[in-house]
C-alpha positions in Angstrom: 122.1 102.3 84.5 121.5 99.7 87.2 120.5 96.1 87.5 121.7 95.1 84.0 121.1 91.3 83.4 123.8 90.8 80.7 127.1 91.0 82.5 129.1 91.0 79.3 127.3 94.1 78.1 127.1 96.0 81.5 130.6 97.6 81.5 130.3 98.7 77.9 126.8 100.2 78.4 127.8 102.0 81.6 130.8 103.6 79.8 128.5 105.3 77.2 127.6 108.9 77.7 124.0 109.3 79.0 122.3 111.7 76.5 118.6 111.9 76.6 116.7 112.1 73.2 119.5 110.6 71.1 120.2 107.2 69.8 123.0 105.4 71.8 125.5 103.3 70.0 127.5 100.6 71.8 130.8 100.0 70.0 132.0 96.5 69.6 135.6 95.6 70.1 135.9 93.7 66.8 134.5 94.0 63.3 131.3 92.2 64.4 129.3 95.4 64.1 128.0 97.7 66.8 125.0 97.5 69.2 122.5 100.1 68.3 119.9 101.2 70.8 116.4 100.6 69.3 113.8 101.3 72.1 112.9 100.9 75.7 109.9 98.9 77.0 110.2 99.1 80.8 112.0 97.5 82.5 114.1 96.6 79.4 116.1 98.3 76.7 116.5 96.6 73.3 119.7 96.8 71.2 120.3 95.4 67.7 123.7 94.5 66.2 124.3 96.5 63.0 126.0 93.6 61.3 124.5 90.3 62.6 121.0 91.8 63.2 120.9 89.9 66.6 119.1 91.4 69.5 120.2 92.0 73.1 117.8 92.8 75.9 119.2 94.7 78.8 117.3 95.3 82.1 117.6 99.0 82.8 115.1 99.3 85.7 115.3 97.0 88.8 112.5 94.5 89.0 111.3 95.7 92.4 111.1 99.3 91.2 109.3 98.3 88.1 106.7 96.2 90.0 106.1 99.0 92.5 105.7 101.6 89.8 103.3 99.4 87.9 101.2 98.7 90.9 101.0 102.3 92.0 100.3 103.4 88.4 97.5 100.9 88.1 95.9 101.9 91.4 96.0 105.6 90.6 94.6 105.1 87.1 91.8 102.8 88.3 90.9 105.2 91.1 91.0 108.2 88.7 88.7 106.4 86.2 86.2 105.5 89.0 86.0 109.1 90.3 85.9 111.0 87.0 83.9 108.6 84.9 80.9 107.8 87.1 77.6 107.3 85.3 75.1 109.9 86.1 
């Protein structure tokens, strides 16, 4: 992971094994529960504490990369719609 915006969580998240398709658990150092991965909505990943039910938002995609991908995706999709869905 890169460009994480919560420094206190960065080292713990980067220490977790990266396994695609599985739920990731971030273990807390105390009895305050654990951070459970809930979902990703680019450029952020959302974690919820199993005990306190509080949420943490972690930026997992750099802002520049996200903006460039969004612009390119929007351009490609709008061009594709224009070419393939012309009224005849």
